[in-house]
C-alpha positions in Angstrom: 116.3 118.9 122.7 113.7 116.4 123.2 112.8 118.4 126.3 112.8 121.3 124.8 110.3 119.6 122.0 108.3 118.5 124.4 108.4 121.8 126.4 107.0 122.9 123.0 103.8 120.7 123.1 103.0 121.3 126.6 102.3 124.8 126.0 98.3 124.5 124.6 97.8 127.5 123.0 101.2 127.3 120.9 100.3 123.3 120.6 97.0 123.8 118.8 98.8 126.8 116.4 101.3 124.5 115.4 98.9 121.6 115.1 96.6 124.1 112.3 100.0 124.9 110.6 100.3 121.6 109.9 97.0 120.4 109.1 96.2 123.2 106.4 99.4 122.7 105.0 98.7 119.0 104.9 95.8 119.9 103.0 97.9 122.0 100.1 100.1 119.1 99.8 96.7 116.8 98.4 95.7 120.0 96.4 99.4 119.1 95.2 98.8 116.0 93.5 95.1 116.7 91.9 95.8 117.3 88.2 93.7 119.1 86.2 90.9 116.7 84.2 91.4 118.0 80.8 95.1 116.8 80.6 96.8 113.8 80.1 99.3 113.4 82.9 101.2 110.4 81.2 102.2 113.2 78.3 103.2 115.5 80.5 105.6 114.0 82.4 106.7 112.0 79.4 107.6 116.1 78.0 108.6 117.3 81.1 111.3 113.9 81.2 112.4 114.1 77.9 113.4 118.2 77.7 111.7 118.1 74.2 109.6 121.0 75.0 111.4 124.9 75.0 109.8 125.8 77.9 109.7 122.8 80.9 113.5 124.2 81.8 112.0 127.5 82.7 108.9 125.6 84.4 110.7 123.3 86.2 112.8 126.6 87.9 109.8 128.5 88.8 108.3 125.2 89.9 110.6 125.8 92.8 110.3 129.1 94.1 106.2 129.4 93.5 105.0 126.2 95.8 103.6 124.6 92.1 104.1 121.3 90.9 103.9 122.5 86.7 105.2 118.9 85.1 101.7 117.9 86.1 99.2 120.9 85.7 97.1 120.3 88.8 94.7 122.5 90.6 97.4 124.4 92.4 100.1 124.4 89.0 100.6 128.3 89.2 101.5 128.3 93.3 101.8 131.0 94.8 103.9 132.4 92.4 101.5 135.0 91.5 100.3 136.0 94.4 104.5 137.1 95.0 104.5 138.9 92.0 101.5 141.1 92.8 103.2 141.9 96.3 106.9 142.8 94.4 105.2 145.0 91.8 103.0 147.3 94.9 106.9 147.3 96.4 108.3 148.7 93.9 105.2 150.8 92.8 105.1 152.1 96.5 109.3 153.4 96.0 107.8 155.5 92.8 103.8 155.9 93.0 103.5 159.3 95.8 100.0 157.7 96.5 100.8 154.3 97.2 104.0 155.6 99.4 101.4 157.2 101.1 99.6 154.4 101.6 102.6 152.5 103.5 103.1 155.2 105.3 99.5 155.3 107.3 100.6 151.9 109.3 97.8 149.4 109.6 95.2 150.3 107.7 97.5 151.4 104.7 98.9 148.1 105.3 95.3 147.0 104.7 94.7 148.3 101.9 97.0 147.3 99.9 97.3 144.1 101.0 93.7 144.1 99.7 94.8 145.5 96.7 97.1 142.6 95.9 94.6 140.4 96.3 93.0 141.6 93.4 96.5 142.0 91.3 96.6 139.0 92.1 93.6 137.5 90.5 93.8 139.4 87.7 97.4 137.4 87.1 96.1 134.1 87.6 93.3 134.8 84.8 96.4 136.1 82.4 98.7 133.3 83.0 96.4 130.4 83.7 95.5 131.1 79.9 98.9 130.8 78.3 99.3 128.0 80.3 95.7 126.3 79.2 97.0 127.6 75.1 100.7 125.9 75.3 99.4 122.9 77.0 96.7 122.7 74.2 99.8 122.9 71.8 102.0 120.6 73.3 99.2 118.2 73.0 98.4 117.1 76.1 95.2 117.5 76.5 93.0 114.0 77.0 90.9 113.4 73.5 87.5 113.6 74.8 87.7 116.8 75.5 89.2 118.2 72.1 86.5 119.2 69.1 88.0 119.1 65.9 91.7 119.0 67.5 91.3 121.7 69.9 89.8 122.8 73.0 86.5 124.7 73.5 86.1 128.0 75.1 83.8 126.5 77.6 87.1 123.9 78.6 89.9 126.7 78.4 87.4 128.9 81.0 86.5 126.2 83.5 90.4 125.2 83.6 91.4 129.1 84.0 88.9 129.2 86.4 90.3 126.0 88.2 93.9 127.5 88.3 93.0 130.6 89.8 90.3 129.6 92.5 94.0 126.7 93.5 96.3 130.0 93.6 93.9 131.8 95.4 92.7 129.4 98.1 96.3 128.7 98.5 96.6 132.9 99.0 93.9 132.1 101.9 95.8 129.5 104.1 98.7 131.1 103.8 96.8 134.1 105.5 94.8 131.2 107.7 98.4 130.4 108.8 99.5 133.7 109.4 96.2 134.6 111.4 95.6 131.2 113.7 98.5 129.5 113.2 102.9 130.5 113.4 105.2 131.5 110.7 104.9 132.8 107.6 101.8 131.6 105.6 102.8 132.1 102.1 106.9 131.3 103.0 106.2 127.9 105.2 104.2 126.8 101.2 107.1 127.7 99.5 109.3 125.8 101.7 106.8 122.7 102.3 106.7 122.7 97.7 111.0 122.6 98.1 111.3 120.0 101.2 108.7 117.8 99.1 111.3 117.3 96.3 113.7 116.0 98.8 112.6 112.1 98.9 112.3 111.7 95.3 116.1 113.4 94.6 117.4 111.2 97.3 116.1 108.6 96.1 117.1 109.0 92.5 120.6 108.7 93.9 120.5 106.2 96.4 118.1 103.4 94.2 121.4 102.7 92.0 123.5 102.0 95.0 120.7 99.7 97.1 119.9 98.1 93.0 124.0 97.3 92.4 125.7 97.0 95.8 127.3 99.5 97.8 131.4 99.9 96.6 134.1 102.4 96.8 135.0 104.5 94.1 132.6 106.0 91.2 131.7 103.7 87.8 129.0 103.3 85.7 126.8 106.5 86.3 127.2 105.0 90.0 128.5 107.1 92.9 130.5 105.7 95.7 130.3 105.4 99.2 133.3 107.9 100.0 130.9 110.2 97.3 128.2 110.5 99.2 130.3 111.3 102.5 131.3 114.3 100.6 128.4 115.2 99.4 126.8 115.3 103.0 129.9 116.8 104.5 129.2 119.3 101.6 125.1 119.6 103.1 126.3 120.1 106.3 129.3 122.9 105.6 126.5 124.8 103.2 124.1 125.1 105.4 126.1 126.3 108.1 127.7 129.0 105.7 124.0 129.8 104.7 122.7 129.9 108.7 125.9 131.9 109.1 125.0 134.8 106.5 121.8 134.7 107.1 121.7 135.5 110.7 125.0 138.0 110.2 124.3 141.5 111.0 126.9 145.0 111.3 125.6 146.6 114.5 125.9 150.0 114.5 126.0 151.4 118.0 123.5 154.4 119.3 122.9 156.6 121.7 119.5 158.0 123.3 119.8 161.8 124.0 119.5 162.4 127.9 116.2 164.8 129.5 115.8 165.2 132.8 111.7 165.5 134.2 111.9 167.0 137.6 114.8 165.3 139.6 114.6 162.1 137.2 117.5 162.2 134.3 115.7 159.8 131.1 117.5 158.0 128.2 121.1 158.3 128.1 121.3 154.6 127.0 123.5 152.9 124.4 121.9 150.2 121.8 122.7 149.0 118.7 121.2 149.6 115.4 121.4 145.7 113.7 122.5 146.0 110.0 121.6 142.9 108.0 124.0 141.5 105.9 121.8 139.9 103.4 119.4 142.7 103.3 118.3 141.6 100.3 117.2 138.0 101.1 116.9 135.7 98.2 114.8 137.9 95.7 118.2 138.5 93.6 118.7 135.1 93.0 115.5 134.7 91.9 115.6 137.8 89.6 119.1 136.7 88.0 118.1 133.4 87.5 114.6 134.6 85.7 116.1 136.9 83.5 118.9 134.5 82.7 115.9 131.6 80.9 114.8 134.3 78.9 117.1 134.2 76.4 118.3 131.0 76.7 115.0 129.7 75.9 114.5 132.6 73.2 117.8 132.0 71.0 116.5 128.3 71.3 113.6 128.7 69.8 115.2 130.8 67.3 117.8 128.4 66.4 115.4 126.2 64.7 114.6 128.0 62.4 117.9 127.9 60.3 120.9 124.9 59.7 123.3 124.7 62.3 125.7 123.7 59.1 125.1 127.4 57.9 127.9 129.9 59.4 124.6 132.1 61.0 123.8 128.7 62.3 126.3 127.9 64.5 126.6 131.3 65.3 123.3 131.0 67.0 123.9 126.5 68.1 126.7 128.9 70.6 125.2 131.5 71.8 122.3 129.1 72.5 125.3 126.7 74.6 126.2 129.9 76.3 123.1 131.0 77.8 122.8 127.3 78.7 123.4 126.4 82.7 125.8 123.8 81.9 127.6 125.2 79.7 130.1 126.5 82.8 132.0 129.7 83.5 130.3 132.0 81.1 126.7 131.8 82.1 128.1 131.8 86.0 129.7 135.2 85.3 126.3 136.5 83.8 124.8 135.2 86.0 127.3 136.4 89.3 126.9 139.9 87.7 123.3 140.1 87.9 123.0 138.5 91.7 125.0 141.8 92.6 123.1 144.2 90.3 120.2 143.0 92.1 121.4 142.6 95.2 122.3 146.7 94.9 119.0 147.8 93.0 116.9 145.4 96.0 118.8 147.1 98.7 118.2 150.1 97.4 114.4 149.6 97.5 113.5 148.5 100.7 116.4 149.9 102.6 115.9 153.9 103.2 118.8 155.8 104.8 117.2 159.0 105.0 113.8 157.6 106.3 115.8 155.5 109.0 117.9 158.9 110.0 114.7 160.5 110.3 113.1 157.9 112.9 116.4 157.7 114.5 116.1 162.2 115.3 112.5 161.6 115.7 112.8 159.5 118.5 116.1 161.4 120.0 118.3 159.0 119.2 121.9 159.1 117.4 124.8 157.4 116.2 128.1 158.9 117.9 130.5 161.1 115.7 127.6 161.6 113.0 125.5 164.8 112.8 121.7 163.4 113.0 119.9 164.1 109.5 121.9 164.0 106.5 124.9 163.0 107.9 123.9 160.2 109.3 122.1 159.6 106.4 125.2 159.3 104.2 126.8 157.5 106.9 124.3 154.3 106.9 124.1 154.1 103.2 128.3 153.9 102.9 127.9 151.1 105.6 124.9 149.4 103.9 127.0 149.8 100.4 130.1 147.9 102.2 128.3 145.0 103.2 125.3 144.5 100.1 129.2 143.8 98.5 129.5 141.1 100.8 126.2 139.5 101.3 126.4 140.1 97.2 129.3 137.6 97.1 128.3 135.5 99.5 124.5 135.5 97.5 126.6 134.1 94.7 128.8 131.7 95.9 125.9 129.8 96.7 124.1 130.5 93.6 126.7 128.8 91.4 127.1 126.0 93.8 124.6 123.8 92.3 125.9 123.4 89.3 129.5 123.2 90.5 128.7 119.8 92.5 126.6 118.8 90.0 129.5 119.0 87.1 132.2 117.4 89.7 130.7 114.8 91.4 128.5 114.4 88.2 124.8 114.3 89.1 121.4 114.9 88.6 121.0 119.2 88.8 118.0 118.2 90.8 120.1 116.5 93.8 122.6 119.6 93.3 120.3 122.3 93.6 119.8 121.7 97.6 123.4 122.6 98.3 123.0 126.0 96.9 120.5 128.3 95.5 116.8 129.6 96.1 115.6 126.1 97.7 118.4 126.2 100.1 118.3 130.1 101.4 113.9 130.0 101.1 114.6 126.9 103.3 117.0 128.3 105.6 115.0 131.4 106.1 111.9 130.1 106.4 113.2 127.7 109.1 115.0 130.4 111.3 111.5 132.9 111.3 109.3 129.3 112.6 111.9 128.9 115.4 111.9 132.4 116.6 108.2 133.0 116.8 108.0 129.5 118.6 111.1 131.0 121.0 108.8 134.4 121.4 105.7 132.0 123.2 107.8 129.9 125.5 110.1 133.1 126.7 106.7 134.8 127.5 105.5 132.1 129.5 109.0 131.7 131.3 110.9 128.7 129.1 114.0 128.3 127.7 113.7 129.4 123.7 114.7 126.9 121.0 117.9 128.5 120.1 119.7 128.5 124.0 
């Protein structure tokens, strides 16, 4: 392994791309810690740690996959989530709006035009989200007193904070594009992974600090984990990561055959190949959609429950409904979570995978699936296969999504630590790591070196 790593840095072009990527990620990490000047960071931290805010939980979860630090209201406070939202919006519109669908089929020129529209939409989303976020901070009372006029923040300072956060997200979008162009790997994905991995040291310290202070011992007592529990957690982490890697790379290979054609005295074509269909075609999107959708009923019910006396019958019903939509409630929440994951798996696969277009492409290239006529029969077969393997992929995503909750309840550890054993963060980290390794491999193989995965 060390020999392979040495070879990676021995290639001048690859070494330059890796160092540039690390430099841009370091710039992102610096801005990740710079707070808005109008915000009192001590009060902000107190609100998120005490859990008194009804939106604190939703903000913490959104921060996991947005490369942001909402608990400190930094200049990169919105992260890259507005850009991801704009990309998802245009991807969904491309399936129902004909002009955008035509742009998607125009190749490189159409892709550049859609990227331009996505950037404009990102700025608009940033302006709206940051305006609401600043107003929310004012209502929480975390604005420094020197910026308040008669107990309220002036319009000029609001506009300054909004433009600062918008510029921060736009700068992150630019950083991601620079990594795509001059670095290595997918820039936006690397920014998200850097934000996820940055939480690991603090989570590990919160797990190990009680043991370091009170000494290592067998058995769990007084809220302190024992040595055997840490060994179980370590083995479980390796097992979960191995399972995620196995399913993420899993494919259903459909055999294809190219038609033979004769030119002069030579026969071309007739080769057998494979059409790979990913088991987890939807990626991490179903978990993101499902977790986000379950957060809003929880916040809304918690807000409405505050208007009723819990000792009354209706107040008791509201309290019960609020508890049902809590992550810690267990069975009911997890059943709804799994159901939404299955729904969004099929929904997102139907959007991103078009069997008719794939069958037409195979037909145009003179390729067919043995036993099925080109055209509608091929499209029907591809759709049937995708429905079956999507069921397996959705089951895998459901298991990975509920693992953190099960570990947190079973091991009695903080959910922040348990979240590294599954869920959105782990899936993103594994997927981005594999994509990065594959791109490094492509540079090495092109120069007749062995790849990292060989």
